[in-house]
N, C-alpha and C positions, 0 to 999 in steps of 0.2 A: 589949388585943389588937386589932390592926387586921384588918379583913375584906378579903380579896383581892377586887379589883374583878372584875365579871363579864367573861367573855371574849366580846366583841362580834363577832357573825358577820353579814355581809350576803351574801345569796344573790341572784344575778342569773341570768336565763335568756336565752340568746342563741339561735343557730340550731341547733335540734335538735327532738326529738320530745317532750321532757319525761319520757322514760322513767326517768331517774335519780331524779327527784323521786317518780315513781310507785313505784319500787323502795324508796326511802327510807321510804315509808309502810308498808312491810312489815318494818320494823325489829322485832326480837324484844323488844317491850315493849308493855304495855297503855296506857302514858302517854308518848307520844313527847316532848311538851314537858317533862314532868316529868323524864324521863331527861336531857335537855339541861340543865335547870335544876339538877338535883342534881350535875351535872358542872361547874357554874359557867359554863355557856354561855348567853349571851343572844342569841337570834335576833332581830336588829334588824328584818329583813324578809326574807320569802320570797314570791315572787309568787303561789304557790298556797296557802300555809299562813298567811299574815298577813291581817289585816282591812284594813290601811291601803291606800288606793289614791290615784291621781291626785296632787293637790297635796300631800298628806301625805307621799307617797313622795319627791317631788321636793324637798320641804323637808328630809327626812332626808338625802338625798344631798348637798345643799348644806351641811348642818350638818357632814357628814363632811369635805367639801372645805375648809371654812373652820375646821376644827379644833375645833368645838364638841362633836362626838361622836367618840369614839375608835373606830377600826376595827381590830380585832385580826385578823380573817380575812375576806378577800373570796373567796367561793366563786362560781365561774362555771360554769354548766351550758350545754352547747351550743357549737358552733363559732362563731368570730368571723367575721362576714361583712364583708369589706373592699370588696366591689363595690357599685355599678359604678365601675370606674376608680379604685379607692382611696378613694372618698368615704364608704363605709360606709352609703350611703343605702338599701340594701336592707333594713336593719333600724334603724329609728328608735325610740328609747324614747318611748313614748306620752306626750304632754303636755309634752315637752321640745323637740321639733324637732331634737334632736341624735342622731347615730348611736350605737348601743350601744357600738361600739368606742371612741368618744370618752369615754364614761362609764367604761368598763373601764380605759382607759389612765390617766385622771386618778385614779380611785379606787385603782388599783394603787400609785400613788405614796404613798398614805397608809396602805396596809394593812400590818399587821405581817407577815402571810403571805397569799399568793395561792394558792388551790387550784383546780385544774381538776377538776371533778366529771364524770367520764365521758370516754370516748375522743374524743368530738367536741371537748370543751374542751381535752383534752390534745394530740391529734394532728391534729384536723380531722375524723377519723372518717367515718362514712357521709355526713355533710353535705358533705364535700369530695370525695366520690367522683365517678367519671365525668369529664365535662368541667369540673366545678366552676364553673358559671356565676356563682355568688355570690362567688367568690374566698374561700372559707371556709378557715380555718386554725385551729390550736390556739393557746393562749396563748403557749407558748414553743417549739412544734414545728410543723412541717408534715410529717406522717407521721414518718419517722425523722430528718429534717433539722432541726437546732436553729435557732431563729429565731422564727417565728410572729409574733403581734401585738406582743408585748412585747420581742422581741429576745433574742438569745443571752446577752447580758450582764446581763439583768435580775436584780436581787436585791431582795427585799422589805426592809422596815425591820428584820426579824429576820435579814437576811443570807442568806435562803434563795432558791433558784430556785423556780419554780412547782412546787408539790406536785401531782403528777399522779395523782389517784385514778382511774386508768383502768379502763374496763370498759364494756360495752354491753349492758345497763346496769351500773352499779356495784352491788355487793352492799351492802345497807344497813349491814352491819357494818363494811365498809371505811370508809365515810363517818363513821359514828358514832365508831369507834375512832380515826380520824385526827383528828377534831375534839377528842376527849377528850385525846388525846396532846398536841395543840397547846396546849389550854387548861392542861394540867398542866406545860407547858414541857419535855416529854419527847420531842419530835420535832425533832431537829436534823439537820444535813446527813448525819451518819453513819447516820441512820435511813431514808435514801432510797437507792434503788438507782441505777444508772448513768443511768436514764431519768427520775429524779425521782419514782418511785413509792414509796409507803410500804412498807418492807420487811416490815411486819407481815403483809402478804399476798403481796407480790411475791417474797419469798425462797422461796416454795413453787412447785410445778408442779401444774397441773390433774391430772396423772397420779397424784400422791400421794393415796392413799385411793380411787382409782377402783375400783369394784366389778368391773370387767372385767380387773383386773390379772393374775389367774391365766391368762386367755386371752392376755394380752400376753406373759407369761413364756414360754409355749409357742408363741407366734406362731400361735395358733389364731384365725383372723380371721373376722369377720362378712362375709358376701357380699351381703346385702341389708339394708334398713333395719330390719327386725324382728328380726334375728338377735342373739343374746346375746354373740357373740364380740367380740374387740378390733376397734375401728374404725379403727386406724391404717393398716393395710396397704392397705385397699381403699376405705374410706368417708370419707376426708378428715380424720380426727381428728388434731389437733395438740396433744393434751393432754400429750405427752412433751416439748414444746418451750415451752409457754406458762406464763408466770409469774402464778399465781393460786392461791388455796387453796379453789377451788370444791368439791372433793370431801372436804375436811375441815371447812370452814365451810359447811355445807349451806344452800341457799336455802329460806326458809320452814321451816327446821328439818329438812328431809327430802329435798330434791331438788338436782339439778345437771343440766347439759345431758346428760352421758354417762349418768347414771342414768335420764334420760327417754328414752334411745335416740337422742340427737342427738350428732353429732360436735362436739368442741370446735373452733370456728372462729377461735380466737386473738383474741377481742375485747378483751383488755387490751393487745394489742401494736400498735405503729404500723403502718399500712397494711393492717390485717386486712380492711378492706372490699373490697379489690381484690387478692386473692391470686394472680391470674394463672391460675386454674383454677376449675372449679365447686367450690363448698363441699363437696359430697358425694362428691367424687372425690379420690383420692390420686395426685398426679403421680409418675411413675416413670421411671427410665432403666434399661434392661435388666432390668426387673422389680424394681428396688430403689427404694423410696420416696426421693424427693429430700429431704424434710424428715425427717432422722433425729433421734432423741432427743438432747436437749441434752448436750453434752460427749462424745458417742460417735463415735469415728472410724468411717468407712464400713466398713473392713476388719473391725473388731470386730463391727459389727452383722451383716454378712454371715455371719461365722463363728458368732456366737451364734444367729442365726435358723436356720441350717442344723442346728445341734446341737439346738436347742429343738424344731424341728418333728419331728426324728427320734425325740425322746423324749416326744412328746405322748401322754398317756394317752387311751385310747379315749373315756372319759367326756368329757374336755375337747373333743376333736375333734368329737364328735357334738353336744354342747351348743352349740358355737360357731356352728353354722349352723342352729340351731333358735330358735323364738321363746319357748320355755319349757324348763325343765330336763327333759330326756328320760332322763338317766342320773344317778342320785344317787351320791355318794361311797361307796366300798366301806367296810364295817365292818371295822376292824382292832383287834386287841388293842394297847393302848398301854403296858402294863406291861413291864418289862424281863425278867420271868421267861419 
């Protein structure tokens, strides 16, 4: 019986805050390396989790480029810095004298799969915000425009575009599950959505499982940050539009942005860093939010909102604008008799 070779993963960090690696350390396991090992994953190198430095790392990279070490997945965290003037010299890989974008481009040619870890690596993210003086971009996207460092036509040795594990930061489960699916050969093109995100989390909406859904149903809205009500109408929440399973795959087993009282700012979506309005405000036209729930025509939303508000129970209405439950549900007999 032959043993399946380990799935070799190389992780590089480019222009970003390192938050996705910090999030990864919160994976739901007491033995991070053991979990990867049991899934047949061999972490060749990670800048924060590996012991090797300096010449040892450069030797490893050259072994990959010369075919002596197989590279099954190249994971890149952080945006790719092309400046100044296309040289990439804003970010040089220490000890090599070569820009990080040079190493990423060359290693991508050898990788079975290339994965963007986080929204910076996927779309450019926060790093590409504002005037973008570093000319930062994603691996295969610049916000919603396909292209990026590797180009629209890039396909890895496995025939896949860049796998965009987007988020700011990514949920550790998204990363671990994606790597496990890749190692098992179970993540093909049909397992990615239209933006290259793994459907294992991108086929959901942040709205799904939100604890404020009863308030949303009756359009009973929060009016200030501490309120319990739905944050879509006034507080900038985009959970009904954003692809992620944050409220069903909880962070650290119990939390999410909306459960913590913060509006969803669409961190898994291209261009989230510059929405064109303050994050804590909902832009409207004639009192109607511009960003309507996914797949809902405006006329339907207006009609639904009007009916819902007219039917809002007093309990829901009062609780929506309070920072604690002021009215509890009524006690009713549930038997048919």
